[in-house]
C-alpha positions in Angstrom: 77.7 56.0 60.1 74.7 57.8 61.4 74.9 55.8 64.7 78.6 56.8 65.0 77.7 60.5 64.5 75.0 60.2 67.2 77.4 58.5 69.5 80.0 61.2 69.0 77.4 63.8 69.6 76.3 62.2 72.9 80.0 62.0 74.0 80.4 65.6 73.1 77.4 66.6 75.1 78.8 64.7 78.1 82.2 66.4 77.6 80.6 69.8 77.3 78.7 69.3 80.6 81.9 68.3 82.3 83.8 71.3 81.1 81.0 73.7 82.3 80.8 71.9 85.7 84.6 72.1 86.2 84.5 75.8 85.3 81.7 76.5 87.8 83.6 74.5 90.4 86.7 76.6 90.0 84.6 79.8 90.3 82.9 78.5 93.5 86.2 77.7 95.0 87.9 81.0 94.0 85.1 83.4 94.7 83.3 81.6 97.5 80.0 81.9 95.7 77.0 79.6 95.3 76.3 77.5 92.2 73.7 79.9 90.9 76.1 82.8 91.3 78.8 80.8 89.5 76.3 80.2 86.6 75.6 84.0 86.3 79.3 84.9 86.7 80.3 82.5 83.9 77.7 83.9 81.5 78.7 87.4 82.3 82.4 86.6 81.6 81.5 85.1 78.3 79.4 88.1 77.3 82.0 90.7 78.2 84.9 88.7 76.5 82.8 88.1 73.4 83.5 84.4 73.6 81.3 81.3 73.4 80.3 80.0 76.8 82.2 76.7 76.3 85.5 78.5 75.4 85.4 80.7 78.4 84.6 77.7 80.6 87.5 75.7 79.1 89.9 78.7 79.7 88.8 78.9 83.4 88.9 75.1 84.1 92.1 74.4 82.2 90.2 71.8 80.0 89.6 71.6 76.3 86.4 72.7 74.5 84.3 70.0 72.8 86.0 68.9 69.5 82.9 68.7 67.4 81.6 71.2 65.0 78.2 69.5 65.1 77.9 70.5 68.8 79.8 73.7 69.2 79.4 75.1 65.7 83.1 76.2 65.7 86.6 75.0 65.3 88.4 73.1 68.1 90.3 75.4 70.5 92.8 73.9 72.8 93.2 75.2 76.4 95.7 78.1 76.4 98.7 78.3 78.7 97.1 81.5 79.9 95.0 79.5 82.3 98.0 78.3 84.3 99.5 81.8 84.2 96.3 83.3 85.6 96.3 80.7 88.4 99.9 81.7 89.2 99.0 85.4 89.0 96.1 84.8 91.4 98.4 83.1 93.9 100.9 85.9 93.7 98.1 88.6 93.9 96.9 87.0 97.2 100.4 87.6 98.6 100.7 91.2 97.2 101.3 93.7 100.0 100.1 96.7 98.0 98.9 97.9 94.6 102.4 98.0 93.2 103.1 94.4 94.2 99.8 93.4 92.6 100.7 95.1 89.3 104.1 93.5 89.4 102.5 90.0 89.9 100.0 90.4 87.1 102.7 91.7 84.7 105.2 89.0 85.5 102.7 86.1 85.3 100.3 87.2 82.5 100.8 90.6 80.8 104.5 90.3 79.9 103.7 87.0 78.0 101.1 89.0 76.0 103.7 91.5 74.8 102.5 94.4 77.0 105.0 97.0 78.3 102.9 98.7 81.0 99.9 98.2 83.2 98.2 100.4 85.7 95.0 100.5 87.6 93.0 103.3 89.3 90.5 103.0 92.2 87.4 105.2 92.2 87.3 107.3 95.3 84.0 108.5 96.9 84.6 112.0 95.6 84.8 110.8 92.0 88.6 111.0 91.7 90.5 108.1 90.2 93.5 107.3 92.3 96.4 105.3 90.9 96.5 102.3 93.2 99.3 100.3 91.3 101.4 100.3 88.2 104.2 98.5 86.3 106.2 100.0 83.5 105.7 103.7 84.0 108.6 106.1 84.8 108.3 107.4 88.5 107.8 110.9 87.3 105.2 109.7 84.8 103.4 107.8 87.5 103.3 110.8 89.8 101.8 112.9 87.0 98.9 110.4 86.7 98.5 109.8 90.4 95.0 111.4 90.6 92.6 111.9 87.8 89.8 114.4 88.6 86.2 113.7 87.4 86.3 116.3 84.6 89.6 115.1 83.1 88.9 113.5 79.7 90.6 110.1 79.8 89.9 106.7 78.2 89.3 105.4 81.8 86.4 107.9 82.2 84.8 106.7 79.0 85.0 103.1 80.3 83.5 104.2 83.7 80.6 105.9 81.9 79.5 102.8 79.8 81.1 100.1 82.0 82.4 98.3 78.8 86.0 97.6 77.9 87.8 99.6 75.1 90.0 97.6 72.8 92.2 100.2 71.1 94.5 98.5 68.5 95.7 101.9 67.1 95.9 103.5 70.6 94.4 106.9 70.8 94.1 107.0 67.0 91.5 104.2 67.0 88.2 104.7 65.3 85.4 105.9 67.6 87.7 107.7 70.1 87.1 111.5 70.2 89.9 113.9 69.8 91.4 115.3 73.0 91.0 112.2 75.1 94.1 111.6 77.3 96.0 108.5 78.4 99.1 107.8 80.4 102.4 107.4 78.5 100.8 108.3 75.2 103.9 110.3 74.2 106.2 107.5 75.2 104.5 104.9 73.1 102.7 106.9 70.3 100.3 104.8 68.5 100.7 101.9 70.9 97.7 99.6 71.4 95.8 99.8 74.6 93.1 97.8 76.5 91.1 99.6 79.1 88.7 97.6 81.2 86.4 98.4 84.2 87.2 96.8 87.5 83.9 95.4 88.6 83.1 93.5 91.8 79.5 92.3 92.5 78.2 94.7 89.9 79.9 97.7 91.5 82.6 99.5 89.5 85.7 99.9 91.7 88.0 101.5 89.1 89.8 101.0 85.8 92.6 98.8 84.5 94.7 100.0 81.5 97.3 97.8 79.7 99.7 99.3 77.1 101.6 97.8 74.1 104.6 99.6 72.5 103.1 99.8 69.0 100.0 99.2 66.9 98.9 95.6 66.8 96.2 93.4 65.1 92.7 93.2 66.5 92.5 91.6 69.9 91.5 88.0 69.6 88.7 86.5 71.6 91.1 84.5 73.6 93.2 87.6 74.4 90.1 89.5 75.4 89.0 86.7 77.7 92.5 86.7 79.3 92.4 90.4 79.9 88.8 90.3 81.3 90.0 87.6 83.7 93.0 89.9 84.7 90.5 92.7 85.4 88.3 90.3 87.5 91.4 89.3 89.5 92.3 93.0 90.1 88.8 93.8 91.2 88.7 90.9 93.6 92.0 91.9 95.1 91.0 95.6 95.4 87.6 94.9 97.1 88.4 94.2 100.8 85.7 92.8 103.0 85.2 96.0 105.0 84.1 98.0 101.9 80.5 97.1 102.4 78.5 100.3 101.8 78.5 101.3 98.1 82.3 101.2 98.1 82.4 103.6 101.1 84.8 102.7 103.9 83.3 102.3 107.4 85.1 105.3 108.8 83.3 107.6 106.3 79.9 106.0 107.2 80.6 106.6 110.9 81.7 110.2 110.2 78.5 111.0 108.2 76.3 109.4 111.0 78.1 111.6 113.6 77.5 114.8 111.6 74.1 114.2 109.9 71.5 112.0 111.5 69.3 111.9 108.4 71.8 110.7 105.8 71.1 107.9 103.3 73.8 106.2 101.2 72.8 104.4 98.0 74.3 102.2 95.3 73.2 102.4 91.7 71.3 99.5 90.3 72.1 99.1 86.6 70.7 97.2 83.7 73.0 95.0 81.5 73.8 98.1 79.3 75.0 100.1 82.4 71.8 102.3 82.5 70.9 103.3 86.1 67.4 101.8 86.8 67.2 102.3 90.5 69.2 103.0 93.7 69.3 100.5 96.6 69.7 101.9 100.1 72.8 100.5 101.7 73.0 102.7 104.8 70.5 105.0 106.5 71.1 107.3 109.5 68.9 106.9 112.6 66.5 109.7 111.6 66.1 109.1 107.9 63.3 106.6 108.1 61.1 108.9 110.3 61.6 111.8 107.9 60.6 109.7 104.8 57.7 108.1 106.7 59.1 104.5 106.3 60.0 101.9 108.9 62.8 100.2 107.1 65.1 101.6 104.4 68.2 99.5 104.2 68.1 96.8 101.5 65.2 98.3 99.7 65.3 100.5 96.5 64.1 104.0 96.3 61.5 103.1 93.6 60.2 100.4 95.9 59.9 103.0 98.7 58.6 105.9 96.6 57.6 104.7 93.1 56.0 108.0 92.3 59.5 109.8 92.2 60.2 108.1 88.9 58.1 110.6 86.9 59.7 112.8 84.3 61.9 115.5 85.9 61.3 113.8 89.3 63.7 113.1 92.1 64.9 109.8 90.5 65.9 111.7 87.3 67.8 114.3 89.4 69.7 111.5 91.2 70.7 109.9 88.0 71.9 113.3 86.8 73.9 113.8 89.9 75.7 110.4 89.4 76.3 111.1 85.7 77.6 114.7 86.0 79.0 114.8 89.5 77.1 118.0 90.2 75.1 118.1 93.6 71.4 118.7 93.7 69.4 120.5 96.4 65.7 121.4 96.9 64.4 123.2 99.9 60.7 122.2 99.4 60.3 118.8 97.8 57.3 116.5 98.3 58.1 112.8 98.6 54.9 111.6 96.8 53.1 108.5 98.2 49.8 107.0 97.1 47.4 106.5 100.1 43.8 105.4 99.4 43.9 106.8 95.9 45.3 110.2 96.9 48.8 111.4 96.4 50.3 112.6 99.7 53.7 112.6 101.4 56.1 114.6 103.6 57.5 117.9 102.5 61.3 117.7 102.9 64.5 119.6 102.3 66.9 117.4 100.4 70.6 117.4 99.3 72.0 114.8 96.9 75.7 114.4 96.1 77.6 111.7 94.2 79.4 109.1 96.3 81.3 106.2 94.7 78.9 104.2 92.4 75.8 105.8 94.0 74.6 109.0 95.7 74.5 110.3 99.3 71.2 111.9 100.3 70.6 114.2 103.3 67.0 114.9 104.2 65.0 116.7 106.9 61.4 117.8 107.3 60.9 121.2 105.7 60.8 124.1 108.2 61.5 122.0 111.3 63.4 124.8 113.1 60.7 127.3 112.3 57.9 124.9 113.4 59.7 124.2 116.7 60.1 127.9 117.5 56.5 128.5 116.6 55.3 125.6 118.8 57.2 127.0 121.7 55.8 130.5 121.2 52.2 129.3 120.8 52.4 127.1 123.9 54.1 129.9 125.9 57.0 127.6 126.6 60.7 128.6 127.1 63.7 126.4 127.2 67.1 126.6 129.0 70.3 124.7 129.6 72.7 125.0 132.5 76.2 123.8 131.7 77.6 122.6 135.0 81.1 122.4 133.6 81.4 125.9 132.2 78.8 127.6 134.4 77.1 129.0 131.3 73.3 129.3 131.1 71.5 129.5 127.8 67.9 130.6 127.4 65.5 130.7 124.4 63.7 134.0 123.6 60.5 132.9 125.3 62.2 132.2 128.6 63.2 135.8 128.9 59.5 136.8 128.6 58.3 134.2 131.0 60.8 135.0 133.8 60.7 138.7 133.1 64.5 139.4 133.1 67.1 140.7 130.7 69.9 138.4 131.7 69.8 134.5 131.9 70.3 133.2 135.4 71.2 129.6 136.4 68.6 127.3 137.9 70.1 127.6 141.4 70.0 131.4 141.1 66.4 131.2 140.0 65.6 128.9 142.9 66.7 131.6 145.3 64.1 134.0 143.9 60.9 131.9 144.3 58.4 132.5 147.1 59.3 130.9 150.4 56.4 128.4 150.3 57.9 126.9 147.1 61.5 126.9 148.3 61.5 123.3 149.6 59.8 122.0 146.4 62.3 123.6 144.0 65.2 122.4 146.2 64.0 118.8 145.9 63.6 119.4 142.1 67.3 120.4 141.9 68.4 117.5 144.1 66.5 114.9 141.9 68.2 116.3 138.8 71.8 116.6 140.0 72.0 113.9 142.7 69.3 111.5 141.7 70.3 111.8 138.0 66.7 111.5 136.7 64.1 113.8 135.2 61.9 115.9 137.4 59.1 118.6 137.4 58.1 121.4 139.8 55.5 124.2 140.1 56.6 127.5 141.8 55.6 131.1 142.1 58.1 133.8 141.1 57.6 137.4 142.3 57.9 140.2 139.7 59.4 143.7 140.0 55.9 145.3 139.9 54.8 143.5 143.0 52.8 140.9 141.1 53.6 137.1 140.9 53.4 134.5 138.2 52.9 130.8 138.6 55.3 128.6 136.5 55.8 124.9 135.9 59.3 123.6 135.0 60.3 120.2 133.6 64.0 119.2 133.2 66.3 116.3 132.7 70.0 115.8 133.4 72.6 115.4 130.7 75.4 113.0 131.6 78.9 112.2 130.2 80.3 108.8 129.4 81.0 108.1 133.1 77.4 108.9 134.1 78.2 112.2 135.8 75.7 115.1 135.3 77.3 117.8 133.2 74.3 119.9 132.3 70.6 120.4 133.0 68.2 120.9 130.1 64.5 121.8 130.6 61.5 123.8 129.7 59.3 126.3 131.6 55.8 127.5 130.9 53.3 129.8 132.7 50.3 128.4 134.6 47.0 130.0 135.7 46.6 130.3 139.4 44.5 127.2 140.4 42.4 128.9 143.1 41.4 131.8 140.9 40.4 129.4 138.1 38.3 127.3 140.4 36.7 130.3 141.9 35.7 131.8 138.6 34.2 128.5 137.2 32.2 127.7 140.4 30.5 131.1 140.6 26.7 131.3 140.3 25.5 130.7 136.8 23.3 133.8 136.6 26.3 136.0 137.4 28.5 134.6 134.7 29.3 136.5 131.5 28.8 135.0 128.1 32.5 134.2 127.9 32.4 132.5 131.3 29.4 130.5 130.3 31.2 129.4 127.2 34.2 128.2 129.3 31.8 126.4 131.6 30.2 124.6 128.7 33.6 123.7 127.3 34.8 122.2 130.6 31.6 120.1 130.9 32.1 118.9 127.3 35.7 118.0 128.2 34.5 115.9 131.1 32.0 114.1 129.0 34.5 113.4 126.2 37.1 112.1 128.7 34.6 109.8 130.4 33.5 108.5 127.0 37.0 107.5 126.1 38.6 106.7 129.4 36.2 104.6 131.5 36.8 105.0 135.3 36.8 101.3 136.3 36.1 98.7 133.7 36.2 95.0 134.7 39.5 93.1 134.4 40.7 92.2 130.9 42.2 88.9 129.8 44.8 89.4 127.0 47.2 86.7 125.7 48.3 85.2 129.1 47.9 88.5 131.0 45.2 89.8 133.4 44.9 93.5 133.0 43.1 96.0 135.3 42.8 99.7 134.3 41.7 102.6 136.4 41.0 106.3 135.9 40.4 108.7 138.7 39.6 112.4 137.8 41.0 115.4 139.6 39.3 116.6 142.7 38.3 119.8 140.9 36.0 119.1 137.9 37.2 122.3 136.2 40.7 121.0 135.9 39.9 118.1 133.7 43.2 116.8 132.3 44.6 114.6 129.6 45.6 111.4 131.4 44.9 108.2 129.5 45.5 104.5 129.5 45.3 101.7 126.9 45.4 97.9 126.8 44.8 96.3 123.4 45.5 93.0 121.7 47.4 93.5 118.4 46.7 91.4 115.2 50.0 89.4 115.7 48.9 88.3 119.1 51.0 90.8 121.1 49.5 93.2 123.7 49.8 97.0 123.6 50.0 98.6 127.0 50.4 102.3 127.7 49.7 105.3 129.9 50.2 108.9 129.2 49.7 112.4 130.6 49.0 115.5 128.5 50.4 118.8 129.7 47.6 121.2 130.8 43.9 121.0 131.4 40.7 121.8 129.5 38.9 120.9 126.3 42.0 121.4 124.0 44.0 119.0 126.2 41.3 116.4 126.2 40.9 116.5 122.4 44.7 116.3 122.1 44.6 113.3 124.4 42.0 111.6 122.2 44.1 112.3 119.1 47.3 110.9 120.7 45.6 107.8 122.1 43.8 107.0 118.8 47.0 107.7 116.8 49.0 105.3 119.0 46.3 102.6 118.5 46.4 102.9 114.8 50.2 103.1 114.5 50.6 100.0 116.8 48.9 97.9 114.1 52.0 98.3 111.9 54.0 96.1 114.4 56.6 98.8 115.0 58.6 98.8 118.2 57.5 101.1 121.1 60.4 103.5 120.4 59.3 103.9 116.8 55.6 104.4 117.9 56.6 107.2 120.3 58.7 108.8 117.6 55.7 108.9 115.3 53.5 110.1 118.2 56.1 112.9 118.7 55.7 113.9 115.0 51.9 113.8 115.3 52.0 116.0 118.4 54.3 118.6 116.7 52.2 118.8 113.5 48.7 119.2 115.0 47.0 122.6 114.3 47.2 123.1 118.1 50.5 121.5 119.2 50.4 119.4 122.3 52.9 118.1 124.9 52.8 115.0 127.0 54.5 112.1 128.6 53.9 108.4 128.0 55.0 104.9 128.6 54.5 102.6 125.6 54.9 98.8 125.9 54.4 95.7 123.8 54.2 92.3 125.4 55.0 89.2 123.3 53.4 86.1 124.9 55.5 83.8 122.8 58.8 85.0 124.5 57.2 86.6 127.7 59.2 89.7 126.7 58.0 93.2 127.5 59.6 95.7 125.0 58.9 99.3 126.2 60.0 102.9 125.8 59.3 106.2 127.6 58.6 109.8 126.6 59.5 111.8 129.7 57.3 109.6 131.9 57.8 108.1 135.4 59.2 104.5 135.3 57.1 101.3 135.4 57.0 99.3 138.6 57.7 95.6 138.7 56.7 93.4 141.6 58.5 90.0 141.6 58.6 87.5 144.4 57.2 90.0 146.9 59.8 92.7 146.0 58.7 95.9 144.3 61.2 98.1 142.3 61.1 100.6 139.5 62.6 99.6 136.2 65.7 101.5 135.0 64.7 104.5 132.9 65.9 104.7 129.2 66.3 108.1 127.6 63.4 109.9 126.0 62.0 113.4 126.4 58.2 114.2 126.5 56.6 114.1 123.0 55.9 117.3 121.3 58.9 119.1 122.7 61.6 118.5 120.1 62.1 116.9 116.7 64.9 114.6 118.0 63.5 113.0 121.2 65.9 110.0 121.1 63.5 107.2 122.2 65.0 103.8 122.8 63.6 100.3 123.4 64.2 98.3 126.5 63.4 94.5 126.8 62.3 93.1 130.1 61.6 89.4 130.4 58.6 88.7 132.6 57.9 85.6 134.7 54.6 83.9 135.7 53.2 85.8 138.7 55.0 89.0 137.9 52.9 92.2 138.4 53.7 95.3 136.3 52.3 98.7 137.3 52.0 101.6 134.9 50.8 104.9 136.3 50.6 108.7 135.8 52.1 111.2 138.2 48.7 111.9 140.0 49.2 108.6 141.8 52.4 109.8 143.6 52.4 113.6 143.6 51.2 115.6 146.6 51.4 119.4 147.1 54.4 120.5 149.2 55.9 117.0 149.1 59.0 115.6 147.5 58.2 113.4 144.5 60.6 110.8 146.0 58.4 110.5 149.0 55.4 109.7 146.8 57.4 107.0 144.9 58.6 105.5 148.1 55.0 105.4 149.4 53.9 103.6 146.2 56.7 101.0 146.5 55.6 100.2 150.1 52.0 99.8 149.0 52.9 97.8 145.8 54.9 95.0 147.4 51.8 93.7 149.4 50.3 91.7 146.5 46.7 90.5 146.5 45.2 87.5 144.7 42.3 89.8 143.6 43.9 92.2 141.1 40.9 94.5 141.3 41.3 95.0 145.0 45.0 95.4 144.7 44.5 98.2 142.1 42.0 100.0 144.3 44.4 99.9 147.2 47.2 101.5 145.1 44.7 104.3 144.2 44.4 105.0 148.0 47.8 106.8 147.7 46.1 109.6 145.8 45.8 112.9 147.7 42.1 113.9 148.4 41.0 116.9 146.3 44.1 116.4 144.0 44.5 118.9 141.2 45.7 116.2 138.8 44.0 113.2 137.1 45.4 109.6 137.6 45.5 106.6 135.3 46.7 103.2 136.4 47.4 100.0 134.5 48.1 96.9 136.6 49.2 93.7 134.7 49.7 90.2 136.0 51.4 87.4 134.0 49.1 84.4 134.2 51.0 82.0 131.9 
């Protein structure tokens, strides 16, 4: 007898395993999920239906639970006919053209057999409104009345959304535990009628609510009935979750609209515990500027508490976000610190933030605090004005500082301004205009502008063209700042030392210190460098006038991952402040490059650094990263002249991506460009001192460099020195040069 019982138990164990495996196979086929996901889904269904795992498995697979009290601990339960009905309903639902057809299919195949008289389901919209997506059994007038349920309307569906658990109301709205004043569709039509209200959940995201009505009170819902209705809700959720709803239940058109209007927008989805409590928010979408504002490289796919764990404190941002999701009331803060622990100290950016509910998550808009004010102050302190000439409308717009610099009450176009410069500068500014409008590339120029009092002021302008989708220039945007007259500055600083005032002696000491600092950081002609399959030669040649020491710099550095960082840059201005700014920027770039970020990201961070220094700085740069494994050069530019590539004896400049000089704006728009290099290719990075000559068009200098560059030399040192021969003697500008040859 004992052996018979043991044999029966072993057979039951085998049968039990078969039932579970069949059920998981059905789920894998229907949902397109993995075996592990099917295990989790099966356990979740059993928990929500209040059924033993074996019974729910039998119901799904169409089999019979194990008929042994010794194994299951319960009475035998045969497979209900509801399994076949659900399969028919699923087939009909797949063919349903809209929500009404889906409701009709479910009612005809499943709910009518359960004695129900009506069924309806609502979809949760991003603004929190429940929209009636389909129904069967309601009068058309009644359906119209319940078409939209606002967030503050007290309905049974709202209660189900709040705790994400079904409500089984055998006595309808008179059931125990249901507060007075709660509303439900057709309550007057079937007073006291039983109801089942279930959340429509897809991949742990609540899409809406299903409500099923019976004409009168009924006995408690059995476990089998509950399982059947949970399966119906699963079927509805699966049908209502189209593949394009990928971001927290938000359709792609809304994501695109938000990105077009707000660069720094973040869309999140709530992460919940088994009891429905919000324990985190996962980032499902981030605008292009959000990562830079929050000081993080990657946001999508990570949770907010992973990114900023310190926001979880009592009353912190995480608490505010949960409140927004629960109440539907937006939250805003104009000065909020995103705390981050760095080397034992709490730090982080100060931001302005807006949080609003969106589907089963929140939308967040962020920006650095006081950015407009900082930008205006930086322009004022550097004596810089901005302008835009709209070539389509003919309208010219100036910033306040531009009026002071150009000493006029009314804005004039760039061409009108060009007619006012002194005759000696006329040819230079005409070439400046031609490069912008015809050449369709950035340019710079220095010119002298007479004033009404008979005096004159020396100015430097930088500008870039703005193009439409067809590549036609539709506007010119630029900046202008005042310059000291070079001859006067040189005269004052070269006077006899015993005739200098204390102030002049201080200037002299500062200039000499600037020269020593620059020479300590930027060596004039170090020997060639071998870096990961590259031979690199770097050169620095100071300006012909020692009192105009500038901020030109170069860099060539092997990164920890085996890649090579290459770069050149040129700070705006001359003197000790510019040299110290150059050192700060170069060291910042070296440190940031260790993160492995792309050149465009590095320039973006460099731009932020330049704008947040106590003494803001401006500059141009080329930042490049060479990967020897793929022979790919990924590079980006910040208002700098293009790199030059010599291949098979032909020299040409690489096409320029967008990117304004760093320090000028909070939205520079840097982009990465990939250039695949070959063995024997020579790449030349340089600053504008290599090609600029007074009174000469910049294009002439670039053409002269192309002519010199295509005559390659086996000795890269000698080749680099020959390129430097293009520099004008007694030049007022420094020059940096980086020459790279691919060896393998």
